[in-house]
N, C-alpha and C positions, 0 to 999 in steps of 0.2 A: 505493498500500500505506499502512496506516495506521500510525502511531506505535505503537500497541500491538503491530501485528504485527511491526514491526522488533524492538522491544524484546523479543520473545519468541526471536525469532531470534537474537539475540545472546545472552539469557540461556540458551539451549539449548547455544549455543557448537560444535555439532555441522555440520561440512561448509559453513561460512559460503562461499558461492561466490566472493564477491571478498576472501577471506584469503589472498592469494598474496604471497609473498616480495618480489616485484617487481610495479611498477605495469604498465599495458597497453604492450605494444610501440610502441603508435601514440604515447604521450606520450613514451617512452624516445627515440624517433628523432626526434620535432619538437624535443624539448628540446635534443638534441644538435647541431641545426642553429642554436641562438640562443645569445646572450651570457646568463650567468646574470642573472637580475634578480627580479621579484616574482612569486611563484606562489600562485594560489588554487585549492584543492581543494573543490569545491561536492558534499556528500554523501560527506565524505572517509571514513567507516568507521574501520578502525584506524590509519589514516595512512600506508599504504604509499608513495603519490606523494608526499607531503610529505617524508617522512622521506628517500626516494632521491635528491629534488632537494636538500634541504637538504645532504646529504653532499657535494653538487657545487656548493655555494656559493649555491645560490637562498636567497632570503627567502621564506620558505614559511608561507601559513596555509591552515588546513583546518576546515570549518564541516559539522557534522552534527547532527540533532536527537535523536539519541540517546545519553542521558548516559553509559551504559557503553561505548559504542564511544569516545567522547572521552576516558574515563578511561584505556582501553587503549592509545589513540594516545599519550597524554602518556607512558605507561609506556614503551612500545616507544621512543618518541623519547629518552627519557633513557638506556634500554640503548644506544641508537645512539650516543649522545653528540652528538646535535643538538638544536636548540631551534626547532623551528615552533612557530606559536602556533596552538593547537588551541581551538575555540569550539563549545560547544553553541548553537545557534542555527536560526532559520528562515531557510530560503533565499529567501523572499519579502522579507524585512525585515532588510537587512544594514548598517543605520544605524551599527553600531559599526564597521564597515571604512570608512576615508576614502581611504586612499592607493590609486591607481590600481596594476592590475598588468599585467604584460607577457604573462602564459600564465594561462589560466583551463581547468579541467577539470572536466568533468561526466561522470561515468561512471553512467548510469541512474538519475539523480535526478529531472531534468525530466519524464521521460515517466510518472512515478510521482505528480505532484502534481496537484491537481485542475485542470480546465480553466480555473475562475474564477481561479486563482493563478497562472496560468502567465505573464500579462500584467505582473505583479510582479516575477516572478523574472526576465523579461526586461529589465524597467526596470533591475534591480540590476545584471545582468550588464553591460548597456551603459554604465552609470553607473561601474562599476569596472574597466573595460577601456580602457588606455591607447590612444592612436590607434595603429594598426598592430599591435595586441597579437592573439594567438592565443586564441581559445576552441575547445577541443577536446571535442566533444560525442558519446557513444556514446548511442543511444536504439533502444528498440523501436518498430518501425514499424506503425502501424495504418491503414491507408488506406480501411476503409469508412466513409465517412461516415453511413450509415445504420444501422449497427448499433455498439454500444458493444464494446470487448473483452470477453472471456469473463470472468465474475465472479471477481473478485481479482486479474483481470490488469491491466497497465498498457499504455498504447501512446499515441504520438502520430504524426499524420501529416506528412509532408515539407512539406505545404502550410501547415501550421499553424505549422511551425519557420520558414519562410520569412516567414510574416506577423508572427510575434514578433521577428525580429532584421533582416530588410532594412527600410529602405536603411542603418542604422546598422552593419552587418555586411556584408562581401561572402563569399559561399560560394565558397571557393576548390577545395575537393575533398571527394567522397564516396567512402567503400569500403561496399559493401552486402555483406550475408552472412546467415548463419542462427545463431542461438545456442541453446543446450542449456543449461539451468539444471537442475543436480540430477537429471539422468535425466528430465527432464521432455520433452514435446513441442518439437520446433524452432519458433522464432519468427523473423520475419524482423527483422532489426536493421541499424543502419548507423553508420559513425563518420562525423563531420563536422567539417571543418577550416573554421571562420568566422575572417575577419580584420577586425577593426575598421578603419571608414573613418578616413580622417586628413582632416579636412575644412580644416586649414590651407594 
C-alpha cells in the first residue's frame, strides 16, 4: 500500500484496524518470557507496542513512514509518561539506528512493501538484531507465484520469507490463520517467530 493511501487512512482516522489499546497478544506473550531489553517496532503506527513495553522497562524505538502517525505516537507516549524514540523513516534504510535490538516486531509492514525493496528491509533487520534476538512478523500470505495479489492488496509467500531471512535467522515457530480487516473478505495470514543465529 502506498504512502498516500496510508496518509489518507490516518487523516480520516476512522476505524483504523491496528489502533487497539494493547499490542498483539503474540508480542505480549513473547515479551513476558524475556528480560527487558531493546525493542524495535517496524511500521509502529500510533506506537501501541512501544508504549506498552516502555511501561515495562524496555528501551523502545518505533519507525513509521507516515508523519501523522509518528506525531500521534509521540503524543500518546507523553500522555502515558513513557519515552520511546519514534522516528518517521523508511524501513528499508534505517541507518539512523545503530545499537542492536533484542526484540523486533513487524505487524503487516513487510508484506506491503515492493518485492524490489524487501532485500534491503531484510538486510536492515539482520543488521539490527542481536545474536539470539527475536523477530516477530505478522504477514499476509500469498502463495501463488503465477498471479499477483488482487489490485491494491499486499502479500508475500513463505518461500520468499525464508529466502530473505535464512540462514541469518532460524524459523522457530509459525501460527497460521485467517484475517479479516474492516469487514472485508478473509485472507490467509501467519505469525512467524524468527530467532537470530548466534555465530559466536
